[in-house]
VOVO-326891 format. One record per residue (C-alpha): x, y, z. Coordinates in steps of 0.05 Angstrom, whole numbers, padded with zeros to 5 digits, always signed. Layout:
<pts>
XYZ
...
</pts>
This chain:
<pts>
+00640+00470-00915
+00610+00481-00846
+00617+00427-00793
+00564+00424-00738
+00584+00394-00671
+00530+00365-00627
+00542+00359-00553
+00505+00302-00519
+00497+00309-00444
+00501+00246-00400
+00433+00214-00389
+00406+00200-00320
+00437+00209-00252
+00512+00207-00241
+00536+00172-00178
+00584+00213-00135
+00596+00180-00068
+00569+00144-00007
+00566+00183+00058
+00536+00187+00128
+00501+00254+00137
+00465+00287+00196
+00392+00289+00179
+00392+00364+00191
+00434+00371+00127
+00382+00334+00085
+00320+00363+00054
+00259+00322+00036
+00236+00326-00036
+00186+00384-00042
+00118+00362-00067
+00131+00287-00058
+00064+00255-00075
+00076+00192-00035
+00047+00183+00035
+00085+00127+00070
+00075+00092+00137
+00129+00127+00178
+00112+00086+00240
+00122+00020+00204
+00189+00045+00175
+00212+00067+00244
+00195-00002+00271
+00237-00033+00216
+00295+00014+00230
+00293-00001+00304
+00294-00076+00290
+00341-00079+00230
+00378-00013+00225
+00383+00027+00160
+00399-00027+00109
+00390+00016+00046
+00419+00085+00034
+00375+00144+00017
+00382+00167-00055
+00402+00240-00051
+00412+00293-00105
+00470+00342-00094
+00448+00408-00125
+00494+00461-00154
+00486+00503-00090
+00508+00443-00048
+00439+00427-00021
+00424+00353-00010
+00353+00335-00031
+00325+00265-00018
+00296+00233-00081
+00283+00163-00054
+00275+00148+00020
+00237+00210+00042
+00196+00171+00093
+00258+00136+00120
+00286+00206+00132
+00222+00224+00169
+00226+00160+00210
+00298+00174+00232
+00276+00245+00251
+00218+00215+00290
+00267+00172+00329
+00306+00234+00350
+00370+00235+00390
+00385+00171+00429
+00382+00133+00472
+00309+00115+00459
+00305+00058+00510
+00267+00014+00461
+00276-00060+00473
+00243-00113+00429
+00229-00179+00464
+00221-00239+00419
+00228-00313+00437
+00254-00296+00506
+00310-00253+00478
+00319-00177+00484
+00341-00135+00425
+00364-00062+00430
+00344-00009+00380
+00387-00019+00319
+00392+00056+00306
+00417+00084+00373
+00433+00017+00408
+00408+00051+00471
+00467+00099+00472
+00476+00173+00460
+00464+00183+00386
+00451+00240+00339
+00405+00223+00280
+00444+00209+00217
+00428+00174+00152
+00468+00134+00103
+00462+00166+00034
+00482+00152-00038
+00495+00220-00070
+00481+00234-00143
+00481+00293-00190
+00426+00302-00241
+00381+00353-00274
+00312+00374-00250
+00274+00329-00299
+00315+00267-00280
+00303+00282-00206
+00227+00284-00218
+00229+00219-00256
+00268+00185-00201
+00218+00207-00149
+00159+00182-00191
+00192+00117-00212
+00214+00099-00142
+00141+00104-00119
+00108+00074-00180
+00152+00013-00188
+00136-00006-00117
+00062+00001-00131
+00067-00043-00192
+00096-00103-00154
+00057-00162-00128
+00068-00223-00083
+00074-00297-00094
+00029-00314-00035
+00059-00383-00022
+00130-00356-00024
+00110-00299+00023
+00078-00347+00072
+00140-00392+00072
+00186-00332+00084
+00143-00306+00141
+00138-00375+00173
+00214-00382+00170
+00220-00326+00221
+00189-00371+00274
+00142-00317+00301
+00195-00261+00302
+00159-00214+00255
+00180-00149+00289
+00209-00101+00238
+00185-00142+00178
+00124-00098+00165
+00079-00158+00176
+00041-00180+00238
+00019-00247+00266
-00051-00230+00243
-00026-00218+00172
+00007-00287+00171
-00056-00320+00200
-00100-00288+00147
-00051-00307+00091
-00049-00380+00113
-00124-00383+00118
-00130-00353+00049
-00082-00403+00019
-00118-00461+00053
-00185-00438+00026
-00157-00428-00044
-00128-00498-00042
-00195-00529-00021
-00241-00489-00066
-00244-00501-00142
-00256-00443-00189
-00305-00435-00245
-00285-00434-00318
-00335-00434-00374
-00391-00451-00326
-00356-00516-00306
-00321-00529-00240
-00246-00538-00251
-00188-00553-00206
-00140-00494-00203
-00075-00508-00241
-00013-00518-00199
+00022-00453-00185
-00038-00410-00204
-00053-00353-00156
-00127-00338-00148
-00166-00277-00126
-00227-00270-00084
-00277-00214-00096
-00345-00190-00078
-00383-00173-00142
-00437-00120-00143
-00491-00148-00189
-00566-00155-00183
-00586-00204-00128
-00543-00230-00071
-00470-00209-00065
-00429-00262-00100
-00359-00287-00081
-00318-00315-00137
-00250-00346-00147
-00211-00344-00211
-00141-00341-00241
-00099-00281-00221
-00101-00253-00291
-00152-00200-00276
-00205-00242-00312
-00267-00254-00270
-00305-00319-00274
-00374-00297-00250
-00442-00312-00279
-00458-00264-00337
-00502-00205-00314
-00574-00200-00339
-00590-00155-00399
-00580-00082-00385
-00532-00095-00328
-00456-00095-00320
-00412-00128-00267
-00361-00091-00226
-00313-00134-00186
-00290-00105-00119
-00231-00143-00089
-00228-00147-00013
-00188-00183+00040
-00227-00242+00068
-00245-00204+00132
-00268-00142+00093
-00307-00185+00044
-00346-00217+00101
-00360-00149+00132
-00383-00121+00064
-00432-00179+00055
-00460-00167+00126
-00467-00093+00114
-00504-00103+00048
-00551-00153+00083
-00564-00103+00139
-00577-00046+00089
-00626-00089+00051
-00669-00093+00113
-00672-00017+00114
-00679-00005+00039
-00735-00052+00022
-00732-00084-00046
-00661-00060-00062
-00610-00110-00089
-00536-00110-00073
-00516-00068-00133
-00568-00014-00117
-00546-00012-00044
-00473-00005-00064
-00489+00052-00112
-00530+00089-00060
-00474+00081-00009
-00424+00110-00059
-00470+00170-00073
-00475+00183+00002
-00399+00177+00008
-00389+00229-00047
-00438+00276-00012
-00398+00268+00052
-00332+00282+00017
-00361+00342-00019
-00384+00371+00048
-00311+00385+00065
-00314+00442+00015
-00377+00473+00044
-00369+00535+00088
-00380+00498+00153
-00358+00429+00131
-00421+00397+00160
-00465+00347+00124
-00532+00328+00153
-00565+00260+00156
-00621+00288+00111
-00569+00308+00059
-00538+00239+00060
-00605+00205+00052
-00623+00252-00005
-00557+00237-00039
-00569+00163-00031
-00639+00169-00060
-00673+00148+00005
-00735+00183+00031
-00719+00206+00101
</pts>
């Protein structure tokens, strides 16, 4: 009788240790698809310090490759050796850079070191990016948290303008009812709503509805379909103004037609990057948009 032994390898990454490592000893993940805001991260580091370790893979050859926190690594590198002389002034108080504390400092990073195989490393890189994308905000809770800082938003990733826009959005959503089944209804308590500019025949419409992805706009006429484009309030107002201005130039065109022509022109502009000289003419844009120039 033959006995077969199956060896099962440990799944996932295996934690090894916490450490503080000079950034010169760390390598960013090659081919990382994410493009982060390094400047915003550096602002947070200067205000708060590094409050979360980089997730680093220790390879068999001893190399340390960053799986999660590649842009934090870039931000620390952008700071460079201290002292940086950065002082944040908020509420009459001065705050030194939380990385170098205005002293001689060589850039280092706190790291959590793991061992794993290549496939696990790839999944960690993808999941770290994708799980962040999939998140959302409770707008009321966000506003309350931002207001609790009493104007000291430095290092939070938000600005005073962000807070102002958010409060105005919440105020308008509280005042404006939304449409359901053609009847005006009061929004249920605790229901987040979305605002969008909808490209359909006629004037650009602005609608409010439950944050379920379900739009509550008037049904389009036969042979038409609605596409909802969600903007911030400021961008929505600008989009409406641009469509109105374009209608004066393109006589007889409705909002949907203008939007489609603009997208055709945009694609022509992007495609021009692959042409030998990378130049696109006004005539080519008008032709792409279907406008006689």
